[in-house]
Structures are given as C-alpha cells and as structure tokens.
N, C-alpha and C positions, 0 to 999 in steps of 0.2 A: 540127927535132926537139929542139934544145937548149932552145928557149924553152918547149916543152911540159913538159919535166922540171922546169924552174925553177918553173913554175906549180903543178905537182903537189907539189913539195917544200914550197912555201909553204902550200898548202892543208892538207897533212898536219901541218905545224908549227902552224898555227892550231887544228886539231882537237886536237892534243896539249895545247896550252896551255889550251883549253877544258875538256878532261877533267881536267887538273891543277887548274884553278880550281874545278871542281865538287867534287873531293876536298877541297880546302882549305876550302871553305865548309862541307862536311859535317863535317869534323873540328873546325872552330871551333865549330859548333853543338853537337857532342857534348861538347867541353870546357866550353862554357858551361853545359850541363845538369849535368854532373858537378860543376862549381864551385858551382852552386846547391844540389845535394844535400849537398855538404860543408858549406856555410854553414848549411843547415837542421839538419844533424847537430850542429854546434857549438852552435847555439841550443838544441836539444833537450837536449844534455848540460848546458849552463848552467842551464836550467830545472830539470833533475833535481837538480843540485847545490843550488840554492836550496831546492827541496822537501825535500831530505835535511836541510838545516840546520834548517828549521822543524820537521820531524817529529822529529828528534833532540832539539831543545829541549823540545818538548811531552812526549815520552816520558820524558826525564830529569826534568823538573819533576814529572810525575805520580808518580814513584817516590820522591821525596825530600821529606818534610815540611819546610817552611821554606825550600825552595829559592828562590832569587831570582837573576836574572841579566839582563843586557842583551845583546842580540845584534843584529846588523845584517844586513840583506839589501839587495842593490843596488837602486837606483832603477829601472833598466831592464835588460833582457837585453843580451847582447853586441852584438846587431845594432841596438840603440837602441829596441827595442819595449817598450812598457809591458806590465805583467802584473798579475794579481791573485792573491793567495793567500787562500783561504777554508778553513774546516773545517766538517764536518758532525758534530755531536755524536751523533746517532742512528746514523749509519753508521760512526762512528769513523774518519774519513778526513780527510786534508788534500788540497786540490786547488790546483794552479797552472794558470791559464789565460792564454793570450796569443793573438795574431792568428788570425783565421779559425777559431775554435773549437778550436784546438789546446790540449790539456791533458794533465796528468799527475796521477795520484792515488797517494797513499801511505796506508797504514793507521797508526793511532795506537792506543795501548793504553787510552786513557780517553775517556769521553764527558763527563766532568765538567770542562768548559771554559767560561770566559766571556771576553768581550772580542773585539777584532779584531786581526788581523795586518795590519801596514802595511809598505809599502816604507820602507827607511831603518832607523832605530833602533826596537827593540821591547824592552819590559820584560816578563819572564815570572816568575811566582812561584807557589808552592804554598802556599796558605793554608787550613789545615784540610782538606786533601785535595782542594781545588778548585784547578785550574790557572787562573790569571788572567793574561790577556795585555793589556798596556797599560791596566791599571786601577789607580787609586790606592788 
C-alpha cells in the first residue's frame, strides 16, 4: 500500500510541474508580445518627433520672409530602421515612411516648396515667399 501512495504522489508532482511549465511558457509569450508592442510604440513616437521637426521648420519658414536655418534629423529611427521624409505640395502635407508601409502624415500651411528633405543636415530658407529646402 505504501508503494502505491509514492507512485501516486510522484505522478501528481509531475502533473503539477507540467501545468506550471505551461503557465510559464504562456506568460513568457505574453511578455514577448508586450515588449514588441512597447518597442513599436517607441519607434512610432520617434518618427512622430522627426515629422514634427520637419513640419515646424517648413511652417516657420513659410511665415517669415528671409528666414534661413539649418536643422538636422537623425539618420535612422531608434530601432535602426531607415526612413524617408517627403512632402506633397498639392495636398500640403509632409509624410514620414518606414518599414512595411508604416507612415505618419502632418499638414503644412504652404504648398510653395521646392527641394528635398534628407536625413542628416538640411538647410531651409524663405526666398521671395518660396520655401527652399537644400537648394543653393
């Protein structure tokens, strides 16, 4: 009779360990997903900050005749991804795009813009009411 109880206890112990292992794997998976969400949120906020810098520079330049300034935007996002910043004169918007079609858009107050926005250093100026970006 004593031998039967020992076998039953060891079987229950193994079942409990198995259940605890399943919970552990489940929670590690949940933590991994949440960590990925947090990282994506950080990259999104970083892209939003870059977009705000560019939008602010364009809007400020469009308001002040003779305005000229150099500003810089990072070469890559915080996670090391490359990105592009473009504008659309007709829709009066600036757009930042990065991996897998992710993008953000911000409105600008003028469509009278020439030049291209590049990562790194940029020169912006208002010449005769026209906003010029990286043009001599």
